[in-house]
Rosetta silent file (secondary structure, phi, psi, omega in degrees, C-alpha in Angstrom):
SEQUENCE: XXXXXXXXXXXXXXXXXXXXXXXXXXXXXXXXXXXXXXXXXXXXXXXXXXXXXXXXXXXXXXXXXXXXXXXXXXXXXXXXXXXXXXXXXXXXXXXXXXXXXXXXXXXXXXXXXXXXXXXXXXXXXXXXXXXXXXXXXXXXXXXXXXXXXXXXXXXXXXXXXXXXXXXXXXXXXXXXXXXXXXXXXXXXXXXXXXXXXXXXXXXXXXXXXXXXXXXXXXXXXXXXXXXXXXXXXXXXXXXXXXXXXXXXXXXXXXXXXXXXXXXXXXXXXXXXXXXXXXXX
SCORE:     score description
SCORE:     0.000 S_00000001
   1 L     0.000  134.508  178.772  -15.693   19.987   -9.781 S_00000001
   2 L   -69.657  157.456 -179.521  -15.244   16.451  -11.142 S_00000001
   3 H   -63.188  -34.844  179.769  -14.425   13.665   -8.730 S_00000001
   4 H   -67.862  -37.502  176.023  -11.042   13.130  -10.397 S_00000001
   5 H   -65.767  -39.639  179.232  -10.160   16.820   -9.948 S_00000001
   6 H   -63.900  -40.142  178.649  -11.255   16.639   -6.320 S_00000001
   7 H   -68.557  -35.664  175.653   -9.046   13.586   -5.744 S_00000001
   8 H   -65.164  -44.535  177.010   -6.102   15.344   -7.410 S_00000001
   9 H   -59.269  -42.827  179.285   -6.625   18.386   -5.178 S_00000001
  10 H   -62.979  -39.842  179.076   -6.778   16.082   -2.152 S_00000001
  11 H   -62.215  -42.077  179.019   -3.529   14.386   -3.198 S_00000001
  12 H   -64.079  -43.842  179.322   -1.762   17.752   -3.432 S_00000001
  13 H   -63.877  -43.058 -177.661   -3.050   18.825    0.001 S_00000001
  14 H   -67.056  -35.966  176.926   -2.119   15.521    1.608 S_00000001
  15 H   -63.861  -42.333  176.105    1.405   15.659    0.183 S_00000001
  16 H   -62.401  -43.549  179.286    1.852   19.132    1.680 S_00000001
  17 H   -60.940  -42.432 -178.734    0.433   17.889    5.003 S_00000001
  18 H   -59.402  -44.970 -176.534    2.785   14.913    5.021 S_00000001
  19 H   -71.427  -23.341  175.290    5.842   17.090    4.585 S_00000001
  20 H   -81.924  -40.530 -172.733    4.722   19.404    7.365 S_00000001
  21 H   -92.623  -21.883  179.151    3.664   16.723    9.860 S_00000001
  22 L    46.659   63.818 -177.298    6.246   14.003    9.055 S_00000001
  23 L   -59.287  142.524  177.463    4.096   11.093   10.309 S_00000001
  24 E   -87.014  118.374 -175.914    5.895    8.304   12.137 S_00000001
  25 E  -115.690  117.018  175.891    5.253    5.030   10.299 S_00000001
  26 E   -84.642  125.958  179.921    6.128    1.718   11.924 S_00000001
  27 E  -112.984  112.327  168.925    7.028   -0.910    9.346 S_00000001
  28 E   -97.247   86.801 -168.656    6.900   -4.567   10.281 S_00000001
  29 L  -125.545  179.533 -172.530    8.251   -5.509    6.888 S_00000001
  30 L   -87.906  163.915 -175.719   10.456   -8.068    5.203 S_00000001
  31 L   -61.328  -35.586 -178.846   14.228   -8.196    5.018 S_00000001
  32 L   -66.387  -34.451 -170.095   14.295   -7.485    1.273 S_00000001
  33 L   -92.653  -14.454 -169.203   12.162   -4.346    1.630 S_00000001
  34 H   -56.287  -47.224 -175.376   13.549   -2.651    4.738 S_00000001
  35 H   -64.350  -53.105 -176.477   16.156   -0.459    3.039 S_00000001
  36 H   -66.707  -38.622  179.467   14.053    0.814    0.149 S_00000001
  37 H   -61.890  -46.427 -179.482   10.933    1.261    2.311 S_00000001
  38 H   -63.393  -43.922 -178.391   12.787    3.323    4.901 S_00000001
  39 H   -70.795  -33.720  176.725   14.507    5.478    2.293 S_00000001
  40 H   -65.583  -42.238  177.554   11.301    6.009    0.291 S_00000001
  41 H   -63.649  -43.777  177.205    9.516    7.220    3.423 S_00000001
  42 H   -62.598  -41.621 -177.469   12.380    9.558    4.267 S_00000001
  43 H   -62.739  -42.140 -176.291   12.499   10.851    0.705 S_00000001
  44 H   -77.729  -17.902  174.837    8.822   11.762    0.559 S_00000001
  45 L   120.207    6.259  179.224    9.006   13.450    3.947 S_00000001
  46 L   -95.288  179.277 -178.946    7.770   10.897    6.496 S_00000001
  47 E  -119.461  110.598 -177.934    9.566    9.304    9.428 S_00000001
  48 E   -90.542  149.916  170.365   10.140    5.514    9.194 S_00000001
  49 E  -138.083  123.781 -176.931   10.729    3.039   12.000 S_00000001
  50 L  -100.900   79.217 -172.010   11.568   -0.563   11.173 S_00000001
  51 L  -116.153  114.243 -176.300   10.401   -2.180   14.420 S_00000001
  52 L  -130.444  -10.785 -178.723    9.333   -5.826   14.314 S_00000001
  53 L   -63.403  132.028 -178.054   10.474   -7.613   17.489 S_00000001
  54 H   -60.077  -25.037 -179.799    7.409   -8.882   19.393 S_00000001
  55 H   -67.254  -20.903 -178.598    8.926   -7.570   22.633 S_00000001
  56 H  -133.186   -6.237 -174.693    8.505   -3.977   21.433 S_00000001
  57 H   -61.117  -41.720  179.818    6.314   -4.011   18.315 S_00000001
  58 H   -69.010  -43.743  179.121    3.096   -3.369   20.225 S_00000001
  59 H   -60.704  -39.754 -179.351    4.588   -0.681   22.431 S_00000001
  60 H   -72.622  -32.854  178.010    5.970    1.105   19.385 S_00000001
  61 H   -59.427  -36.162  178.969    2.656    0.844   17.530 S_00000001
  62 H   -66.578  -24.665 -179.992    1.060    2.897   20.288 S_00000001
  63 H   -88.797  -19.389 -172.326    3.645    5.641   19.640 S_00000001
  64 L   -83.919  162.295  174.514    3.339    5.589   15.843 S_00000001
  65 L   -87.145  -23.754  177.211    0.942    7.479   13.601 S_00000001
  66 E  -160.469  160.066  179.805    0.376    4.409   11.422 S_00000001
  67 E  -126.301  139.121  174.625    1.563    0.810   11.103 S_00000001
  68 E  -120.872  128.119  179.999    2.452   -1.134    7.952 S_00000001
  69 E  -118.475  121.036 -176.294    2.579   -4.930    8.038 S_00000001
  70 E  -123.179  122.315 -170.908    4.267   -6.734    5.148 S_00000001
  71 L   -96.001   23.730 -173.366    4.354  -10.550    5.227 S_00000001
  72 L   -56.562  -48.688 -178.863    7.120  -11.042    2.673 S_00000001
  73 L  -119.133   91.317 -174.357    9.599  -12.997    4.825 S_00000001
  74 L   -80.605  146.073  168.304    7.612  -14.865    7.453 S_00000001
  75 L  -156.971  166.136 -178.380    8.959  -16.455   10.604 S_00000001
  76 H   -58.307  -41.036 -179.553    7.448  -17.137   14.017 S_00000001
  77 H   -66.399  -44.540  178.510    9.153  -14.063   15.469 S_00000001
  78 H   -61.155  -45.054 -178.103    8.038  -11.831   12.618 S_00000001
  79 H   -63.161  -41.023  178.385    4.469  -13.082   12.828 S_00000001
  80 H   -61.559  -40.641  177.249    4.344  -12.494   16.579 S_00000001
  81 H   -66.416  -39.405  177.410    5.529   -8.921   16.041 S_00000001
  82 H   -60.001  -48.680 -177.057    2.975   -8.395   13.281 S_00000001
  83 H   -62.776  -40.965 -179.022    0.098   -9.594   15.432 S_00000001
  84 H   -67.552  -43.515  179.243    1.135   -7.463   18.375 S_00000001
  85 H   -63.952  -43.897 -179.480    1.579   -4.327   16.258 S_00000001
  86 H   -66.379  -39.930 -179.715   -1.768   -4.827   14.492 S_00000001
  87 H   -62.729  -46.256 -178.972   -3.571   -5.552   17.760 S_00000001
  88 H   -70.079  -38.248  177.143   -2.264   -2.413   19.444 S_00000001
  89 H   -57.992  -45.692  178.769   -2.846   -0.269   16.359 S_00000001
  90 H   -63.606  -44.777 -179.507   -6.488   -1.334   16.350 S_00000001
  91 H   -66.297  -26.735 -179.351   -6.908   -0.819   20.069 S_00000001
  92 L   -95.863    6.124 -177.789   -5.297    2.632   19.774 S_00000001
  93 L    57.902   35.455  174.794   -7.416    3.641   16.748 S_00000001
  94 L   -96.862  135.272  178.211   -4.261    3.919   14.633 S_00000001
  95 E   -68.144  146.172  175.127   -4.633    3.062   10.922 S_00000001
  96 E  -141.718  145.647 -174.176   -2.695    0.081    9.673 S_00000001
  97 E  -109.618  133.646  175.054   -1.889   -1.264    6.215 S_00000001
  98 E  -107.330  123.566  172.949   -1.609   -4.938    5.275 S_00000001
  99 E  -109.747  100.190 -172.493    0.660   -5.899    2.361 S_00000001
 100 L   -86.094   65.161 -175.301   -0.106   -9.620    1.802 S_00000001
 101 L   -56.917  129.481  176.343    3.027  -10.482   -0.179 S_00000001
 102 L    69.684   20.447  179.722    2.781  -13.892   -1.837 S_00000001
 103 L   -53.241  137.893  179.616   -0.779  -14.510   -0.646 S_00000001
 104 L    91.650   -9.701 -173.148   -2.006  -17.925   -1.704 S_00000001
 105 L   -75.362  -40.661 -176.080    1.476  -19.434   -1.999 S_00000001
 106 L  -141.217  160.875  178.084    1.552  -21.575    1.175 S_00000001
 107 H   -61.552  -44.617 -179.193   -0.683  -22.756    3.992 S_00000001
 108 H   -60.427  -42.309  179.812    1.388  -20.874    6.592 S_00000001
 109 H   -64.098  -42.999 -179.817    1.126  -17.638    4.623 S_00000001
 110 H   -68.016  -37.566  177.568   -2.635  -17.998    4.258 S_00000001
 111 H   -64.596  -39.550  177.818   -3.085  -18.798    7.952 S_00000001
 112 H   -64.019  -43.703  177.578   -1.090  -15.686    8.847 S_00000001
 113 H   -59.339  -44.429 -179.491   -3.238  -13.577    6.523 S_00000001
 114 H   -59.861  -41.356  178.506   -6.415  -14.954    8.113 S_00000001
 115 H   -65.279  -39.193 -179.819   -5.168  -13.998   11.590 S_00000001
 116 H   -70.635  -38.130  177.915   -4.260  -10.501   10.412 S_00000001
 117 H   -61.153  -33.857  179.010   -7.610   -9.996    8.664 S_00000001
 118 L   -64.895  -18.870  178.863   -9.340  -10.748   11.960 S_00000001
 119 L   -94.056    9.162  168.823   -7.553   -7.675   13.367 S_00000001
 120 L    60.861   75.880  174.713   -9.267   -5.441   10.780 S_00000001
 121 L   -63.706  150.086  176.516   -6.694   -3.718    8.544 S_00000001
 122 L   -75.722  -42.606  178.968   -7.480   -0.174    7.449 S_00000001
 123 E  -137.997  139.776  170.371   -6.114   -0.750    3.943 S_00000001
 124 E  -114.216  124.482  178.491   -5.063   -3.899    2.090 S_00000001
 125 E  -126.710  124.932  176.068   -2.616   -3.322   -0.779 S_00000001
 126 E  -157.923  178.726  172.678   -1.289   -5.988   -3.080 S_00000001
 127 E   -76.045  174.546 -172.953   -1.028   -7.014   -6.698 S_00000001
 128 H   -59.977  -44.299 -179.442   -4.097   -8.454   -8.390 S_00000001
 129 H   -63.676  -37.764  177.915   -3.252  -12.105   -7.673 S_00000001
 130 H   -65.858  -41.706  179.790   -2.597  -11.305   -4.005 S_00000001
 131 H   -64.960  -41.077  176.686   -5.918   -9.467   -3.639 S_00000001
 132 H   -61.312  -43.970 -179.522   -7.773  -12.382   -5.228 S_00000001
 133 H   -65.101  -39.804  178.987   -6.004  -14.802   -2.884 S_00000001
 134 H   -64.470  -41.788  177.836   -6.765  -12.674    0.198 S_00000001
 135 H   -62.108  -35.966  177.039  -10.437  -12.531   -0.740 S_00000001
 136 H   -68.306  -43.526  177.559  -10.424  -16.312   -1.039 S_00000001
 137 H   -59.568  -37.930 -179.021   -8.724  -16.707    2.368 S_00000001
 138 L   -75.965  -10.429  179.481  -11.369  -14.394    3.860 S_00000001
 139 L    85.521   14.931 -177.906  -14.151  -16.516    2.355 S_00000001
 140 L  -100.107   -7.655 -175.371  -15.479  -13.759    0.099 S_00000001
 141 L  -152.713  140.288 -170.108  -14.307  -15.166   -3.250 S_00000001
 142 L  -116.882    0.807  174.670  -13.885  -18.750   -4.381 S_00000001
 143 L   -81.392  130.766  178.842  -11.791  -18.611   -7.530 S_00000001
 144 L   -69.969  139.476  178.467   -8.218  -19.696   -6.861 S_00000001
 145 L   -91.086  136.464  176.273   -5.609  -17.042   -7.628 S_00000001
 146 L  -102.238  116.801  176.777   -2.648  -17.985   -9.796 S_00000001
 147 E  -121.185  169.611  176.080    0.537  -16.192   -8.810 S_00000001
 148 E  -127.503   91.629 -172.699    4.213  -16.627   -9.646 S_00000001
 149 L    64.918 -123.843  178.028    6.069  -16.178   -6.385 S_00000001
 150 L   -97.264    5.269 -179.287    5.339  -12.587   -5.380 S_00000001
 151 E   -91.090  155.961 -178.935    4.472  -11.593   -8.970 S_00000001
 152 E   -96.035  139.613  172.267    0.959  -11.212  -10.324 S_00000001
 153 L  -106.932   10.822  178.843   -0.470  -13.243  -13.179 S_00000001
 154 L  -121.293  150.087  165.205   -3.642  -11.134  -13.255 S_00000001
 155 L   -78.729  161.719 -174.624   -4.465   -7.620  -14.427 S_00000001
 156 H   -67.152  -26.992  178.635   -6.055   -5.421  -11.803 S_00000001
 157 H   -62.625  -28.958  176.987   -9.514   -5.535  -13.439 S_00000001
 158 H   -66.277  -21.240 -179.387   -9.596   -9.244  -12.590 S_00000001
 159 H   -92.051    0.004 -175.291   -9.323   -8.224   -8.934 S_00000001
 160 H   -61.008  -51.651 -178.161  -12.297   -5.825   -8.991 S_00000001
 161 H   -61.185  -49.889  177.498  -14.945   -8.280   -7.761 S_00000001
 162 H   -64.362  -33.248  178.244  -12.785   -9.760   -4.954 S_00000001
 163 H   -65.378  -43.949  176.888  -11.571   -6.275   -3.984 S_00000001
 164 H   -60.959  -43.264 -179.652  -15.154   -5.044   -3.659 S_00000001
 165 H   -63.260  -41.994  177.964  -16.064   -8.127   -1.624 S_00000001
 166 H   -63.719  -47.143 -177.279  -13.089   -7.608    0.702 S_00000001
 167 H   -60.961  -43.307 -179.055  -13.786   -3.895    1.154 S_00000001
 168 H   -72.925  -40.197 -176.658  -17.446   -4.505    1.964 S_00000001
 169 H   -71.141  -33.133 -176.665  -16.872   -7.567    4.105 S_00000001
 170 H  -106.264   -7.186 -178.586  -14.086   -6.073    6.230 S_00000001
 171 L    66.025   41.777 -176.771  -15.042   -2.379    6.091 S_00000001
 172 L  -130.383  177.663  171.296  -11.650   -1.392    4.697 S_00000001
 173 E   -97.718  140.012  179.355  -10.056    0.115    1.600 S_00000001
 174 E  -123.988  133.310  178.184   -8.530   -2.311   -0.899 S_00000001
 175 E  -124.661  122.602  172.626   -5.903   -1.413   -3.496 S_00000001
 176 E  -106.937  118.348 -173.305   -4.847   -3.738   -6.322 S_00000001
 177 E  -106.857  145.705 -179.090   -1.758   -2.324   -7.974 S_00000001
 178 L  -178.216 -148.686  178.658   -0.392   -2.955  -11.446 S_00000001
 179 L   -58.476  -39.299  169.681   -0.222   -1.219  -14.817 S_00000001
 180 L  -123.625  118.886 -179.990   -3.471    0.487  -13.778 S_00000001
 181 E   -77.306  145.537  179.551   -4.033    0.677  -10.034 S_00000001
 182 E  -125.298  128.769 -179.205   -7.505    0.009   -8.679 S_00000001
 183 E  -127.235  133.257  177.001   -8.722    1.371   -5.317 S_00000001
 184 E  -144.180  147.775  169.599  -12.106    0.707   -3.702 S_00000001
 185 L  -111.014   14.519 -179.617  -13.886    1.210   -0.399 S_00000001
 186 L    95.287  -21.462  178.692  -16.794   -0.946   -1.546 S_00000001
 187 L  -116.002  -30.965 -179.562  -18.863    2.007   -2.757 S_00000001
 188 E  -120.862  150.393  174.646  -16.359    3.909   -4.902 S_00000001
 189 E  -130.241  129.251  173.140  -13.725    2.723   -7.357 S_00000001
 190 E  -116.972  144.229  175.794  -10.753    4.789   -8.509 S_00000001
 191 E  -122.875  135.138 -176.075   -8.336    3.831  -11.251 S_00000001
 192 E  -125.660  121.252 -173.098   -4.865    5.356  -11.511 S_00000001
 193 L  -109.829   41.384  176.684   -2.876    4.946  -14.724 S_00000001
 194 L  -106.497  169.779 -179.119    0.515    6.311  -13.664 S_00000001
 195 L   117.121 -170.566 -178.621    3.825    4.556  -13.214 S_00000001
 196 L  -152.851  146.211 -178.626    6.303    2.812  -15.509 S_00000001
 197 H   -57.229  -30.607 -177.117    7.016   -0.837  -16.445 S_00000001
 198 H   -64.588  -19.076  179.335   10.551   -0.614  -15.046 S_00000001
 199 H   -60.142  -30.816  179.342    9.106   -0.341  -11.533 S_00000001
 200 H   -72.927  -10.956 -179.719    8.420   -4.094  -11.687 S_00000001
 201 H   -93.622   -0.065  179.093   12.169   -4.721  -12.213 S_00000001
 202 L  -112.584  110.940 -177.873   13.153   -3.241   -8.841 S_00000001
 203 L   -60.709  143.328  178.859   12.514   -5.618   -5.971 S_00000001
 204 L    75.556    6.600  177.932   10.581   -4.163   -3.019 S_00000001
 205 H   -66.085  -35.922  175.154    9.215   -1.244   -5.034 S_00000001
 206 H   -68.956  -38.300  177.860    5.689   -2.400   -4.174 S_00000001
 207 H   -63.439  -39.346  177.573    6.646   -2.869   -0.535 S_00000001
 208 H   -63.901  -37.153  175.614    7.999    0.689   -0.447 S_00000001
 209 H   -60.287  -41.619  178.556    4.666    1.880   -1.819 S_00000001
 210 H   -62.263  -37.597  175.995    2.896    0.187    1.091 S_00000001
 211 H   -61.516  -45.443  178.277    5.183    2.053    3.481 S_00000001
 212 H   -64.630  -37.168  176.291    4.299    5.359    1.838 S_00000001
 213 H   -58.179  -39.225  176.620    0.635    4.398    1.942 S_00000001
 214 H   -58.402  -38.670  179.439    0.990    4.113    5.716 S_00000001
 215 H   -65.324  -38.562 -177.715    2.171    7.727    5.863 S_00000001
 216 H   -73.296  -38.479  179.939   -0.846    8.964    3.918 S_00000001
 217 H   -70.487  -14.999  175.660   -3.490    7.084    5.914 S_00000001
 218 L   -74.073  -12.249 -169.712   -2.018    8.689    9.038 S_00000001
 219 L   -96.567  -20.293 -171.866   -3.101   12.112    7.740 S_00000001
 220 L  -154.787  147.850  173.653   -6.868   11.814    7.223 S_00000001
 221 L   -75.972   -8.333  175.481   -9.836    9.620    8.143 S_00000001
 222 L   -84.480   82.738 -173.141  -10.743    9.521    4.431 S_00000001
 223 H   -69.534  -24.637  174.536   -8.692    6.400    3.801 S_00000001
 224 H   -64.329  -52.374  179.783   -9.981    6.090    0.223 S_00000001
 225 H   -62.198  -38.539  179.248   -8.631    9.531   -0.714 S_00000001
 226 H   -63.706  -40.427 -179.865   -5.394    8.833    1.191 S_00000001
 227 H   -67.966  -44.162  176.700   -4.867    5.585   -0.714 S_00000001
 228 H   -59.539  -42.528  179.926   -5.549    7.217   -4.077 S_00000001
 229 H   -61.798  -47.821 -177.710   -3.115   10.002   -3.174 S_00000001
 230 H   -61.214  -46.671 -178.371   -0.327    7.609   -2.161 S_00000001
 231 H   -67.638  -40.294 -179.794   -0.657    5.463   -5.274 S_00000001
 232 H   -65.959  -45.204 -179.313   -0.977    8.450   -7.591 S_00000001
 233 H   -65.350  -42.802  178.537    2.006   10.313   -6.167 S_00000001
 234 H   -63.184  -41.049  179.079    4.172    7.191   -6.189 S_00000001
 235 H   -64.383  -42.858  178.573    3.139    6.481   -9.787 S_00000001
 236 H   -64.254  -44.206  178.331    3.935   10.012  -10.944 S_00000001
 237 H   -60.157  -42.164  178.772    7.325    9.910   -9.205 S_00000001
 238 H   -65.399  -38.487  178.987    8.082    6.568  -10.854 S_00000001
 239 H   -61.772  -47.274 -179.784    7.000    7.853  -14.247 S_00000001
 240 H   -66.986  -41.917 -179.846    9.315   10.870  -14.042 S_00000001
 241 H   -61.591  -40.984 -176.968   12.176    8.765  -12.679 S_00000001
 242 H   -64.969  -30.593 -176.443   11.851    6.220  -15.496 S_00000001
 243 H   -66.650  -22.762 -175.397   12.145    8.905  -18.175 S_00000001
 244 L  -118.558   15.941 -175.735   15.701    9.765  -17.173 S_00000001
 245 L  -110.346  161.264 -178.176   17.245    6.464  -16.083 S_00000001
 246 L   -93.700  -20.280 -176.965   19.445    3.929  -17.847 S_00000001
 247 L   176.945 -171.742 -174.963   18.072    0.809  -16.168 S_00000001
 248 H   -58.363  -36.363 -178.506   16.788   -0.676  -12.886 S_00000001
 249 H   -66.119  -49.969  179.267   19.805    0.394  -10.839 S_00000001
 250 H   -70.762  -27.436  177.605   19.692    4.046  -11.770 S_00000001
 251 H   -63.638  -40.676 -179.274   15.892    3.956  -11.617 S_00000001
 252 H   -57.367  -44.972  178.655   16.004    2.993   -7.927 S_00000001
 253 H   -66.959  -44.941 -178.433   18.089    6.079   -7.148 S_00000001
 254 H   -63.440  -34.340  178.544   16.008    8.302   -9.426 S_00000001
 255 H   -61.828  -44.629  178.063   12.793    7.111   -7.750 S_00000001
 256 H   -62.636  -41.127  178.212   14.041    8.285   -4.359 S_00000001
 257 H   -61.921  -42.511 -178.078   15.049   11.624   -5.875 S_00000001
 258 H   -72.666  -32.923  174.565   11.632   12.085   -7.458 S_00000001
 259 H   -62.306  -35.224  178.177    9.788   11.125   -4.273 S_00000001
 260 H   -73.231  -30.262 -172.370   11.712   13.920   -2.574 S_00000001
 261 H  -103.324  -15.937 -175.247   11.027   16.430   -5.335 S_00000001
 262 L   -63.233  141.565 -178.497    7.536   15.669   -6.625 S_00000001
 263 L  -145.772 -172.012 -174.818    4.983   18.397   -5.937 S_00000001
 264 H   -59.509  -36.681 -178.152    1.594   19.769   -6.824 S_00000001
 265 H   -62.241  -46.076  178.755    2.600   21.086  -10.245 S_00000001
 266 H   -66.058  -39.491 -179.741    3.710   17.653  -11.454 S_00000001
 267 H   -62.916  -46.076 -178.135    0.667   15.978   -9.931 S_00000001
 268 H   -66.558  -30.101 -179.303   -1.791   18.337  -11.617 S_00000001
 269 H   -81.802  -30.736 -167.758   -0.035   17.908  -14.963 S_00000001
 270 H  -114.501  -23.757 -171.712    0.493   14.144  -14.868 S_00000001
 271 L   -63.712  123.796 -178.376   -1.963   12.410  -12.549 S_00000001
 272 L  -114.749   96.062 -178.711   -4.236   10.133  -14.591 S_00000001
 273 E  -139.862  156.383  176.862   -7.137    8.988  -12.463 S_00000001
 274 E  -140.968  155.478  179.150  -10.848    8.379  -12.672 S_00000001
 275 E  -134.573  143.969  174.841  -13.504    7.569  -10.097 S_00000001
 276 E  -142.592  157.148  174.004  -16.865    5.833  -10.351 S_00000001
 277 E   -90.598  154.208  177.677  -19.585    4.665   -7.986 S_00000001
 278 L  -123.317  154.697  179.258  -20.554    0.997   -7.817 S_00000001
 279 L   -74.449  134.246  178.154  -23.853   -0.633   -7.026 S_00000001
 280 L   -85.082    0.000    0.000  -24.116   -1.964   -3.496 S_00000001
């Protein structure tokens, strides 16, 4: 069996597992993303909790199956909740996902990322410019990343070297998402060519993907396969949703509908992915 077929089979199994187990995913996420992230998780079959107050974020992390930390709208209170949730997730051997929104934009944002990296995220997911910036903050890559707010000015192939450096240096999985998504654990690289351009016109669609990624990493210790599954399934759902919508508003609704309805048949017919090994 080819590696791409094996990853497709794994994605189908993990989607079935998710809908049976309904993992509880704690999202310490930004104000813009809360609604879509929660509804996307519910649609695909997981259980979301939007818990960010530092007084309870750590306690709730211990109860959750996975934690997602999104730095989109930073404040002292949000950062304190992020640190507490990440610390407890690590101490409890719970997987946690870092979405470094706007990495590289400000000193405060970069300092927050550095503190979170020290707590060892399971998966880092961002656009290409964010991944390049995170690798620079971590000291693994020295080219400055050019971003435009939270948007990427790089294709994902430009993020391959920094993504590999991050994955190897931190022992995590790194995903750079864009027209073609790139996923690596430092030894393997997968590319996923699903999705639709209109997804970039709906704010928080990437943040919602990070929430869904949290649900998948809760299901298996193979975090590479879980990340590929989450990105592939989200891309296929977006692709189908885009085919029948009139614009960004109707696409948002259609995306939730397709996340609820997507299954193995659509994945096997539509999933466009490849995997390769890289030299260590």
